[in-house]
C-alpha positions as CSV (number, residue, x, y, z in Angstrom):
1,M,92.0,27.0,42.4
2,A,91.8,30.6,43.5
3,D,93.7,31.6,40.3
4,R,91.0,30.0,38.2
5,D,88.3,31.8,40.1
6,D,90.1,35.1,39.7
7,F,90.5,34.5,36.0
8,G,86.9,33.5,35.6
9,A,85.8,36.7,37.4
10,F,88.1,38.7,35.2
11,L,86.8,37.1,32.0
12,I,83.2,37.7,33.0
13,G,84.0,41.3,33.8
14,F,85.8,41.7,30.5
15,V,82.9,40.3,28.5
16,V,80.2,42.3,30.4
17,G,82.4,45.5,29.9
18,G,82.7,44.8,26.2
19,V,79.0,44.3,25.8
20,A,78.3,47.5,27.8
21,G,80.8,49.4,25.7
22,A,79.3,48.1,22.4
23,V,75.8,49.0,23.5
24,A,77.0,52.5,24.5
25,A,78.8,53.0,21.2
26,L,75.7,51.9,19.3
27,L,73.4,54.2,21.2
28,L,75.7,57.2,21.1
29,A,76.7,56.8,17.4
30,P,75.5,59.4,14.9
31,Q,73.0,57.2,13.1
32,S,69.3,57.2,12.6
33,G,67.1,55.2,15.1
34,V,66.3,52.7,12.5
35,E,69.9,52.0,11.7
36,T,70.8,51.8,15.4
37,R,67.9,49.4,16.1
38,A,69.0,47.2,13.2
39,M,72.5,47.1,14.5
40,I,71.3,46.2,18.0
41,K,69.2,43.5,16.6
42,D,72.1,42.0,14.6
43,K,74.4,42.2,17.5
44,S,71.9,40.6,19.8
45,I,71.4,37.7,17.4
46,E,75.1,37.3,17.2
47,L,75.5,37.3,21.0
48,R,72.6,34.9,21.3
49,D,74.3,32.5,18.9
50,K,77.6,32.8,20.8
51,A,75.8,32.1,24.1
52,V,74.1,29.0,22.7
53,E,77.4,27.7,21.4
54,T,79.1,28.4,24.7
55,A,76.3,26.7,26.6
56,E,76.5,23.6,24.4
57,K,80.3,23.4,24.9
58,T,79.8,23.8,28.6
59,R,77.2,21.1,28.6
60,V,79.5,18.7,26.8
61,K,82.3,19.4,29.3
62,V,80.0,18.9,32.2
63,D,78.9,15.6,30.8
64,E,82.5,14.5,30.3
65,F,83.3,15.6,33.9
66,A,80.3,13.6,35.2
67,V,81.4,10.5,33.4
68,E,84.9,10.9,34.7
69,A,83.7,11.5,38.3
70,K,81.5,8.5,38.1
71,T,84.4,6.3,36.9
72,R,86.7,7.6,39.6
73,G,84.1,7.1,42.2
74,K,83.5,3.5,41.1
75,E,87.3,2.8,41.1
76,F,87.5,4.3,44.6
77,V,84.7,2.1,45.9
78,D,86.1,-1.0,44.3
79,S,89.6,-0.4,45.8
80,A,88.0,0.3,49.2
81,K,86.1,-3.0,49.0
82,K,89.3,-4.8,48.1
83,A,91.1,-3.2,51.0
84,V,88.3,-4.2,53.4
85,T,88.2,-7.7,52.1
86,K,91.9,-8.2,52.4
87,K,91.9,-6.9,56.0
88,R,89.0,-9.0,57.3
89,P,90.5,-12.4,57.0
90,A,93.6,-11.3,58.8
91,E,91.6,-9.8,61.7
92,T,89.3,-12.8,62.2
93,G,92.0,-15.5,61.8
94,G,94.5,-14.1,64.3
């Protein structure tokens, strides 16, 4: 589990570093202000679209996980009820 957390932290750092580098490159590039602003606008739209897509994928995965957790929880409760039901007659009859 710690490996997944470390990889997630690395991935976030990598993405943030990439964005910071891209912004620095745009701001320091030898272009006019109008061209730079247009590039920043285009990149921000692109990043927004990617963020929306990633958020949607994450929402779908969370929904799938919730359904799976609910199913496993129900199975656990059912098996616990069966175990208690099996054990009760033996305790009261003997």
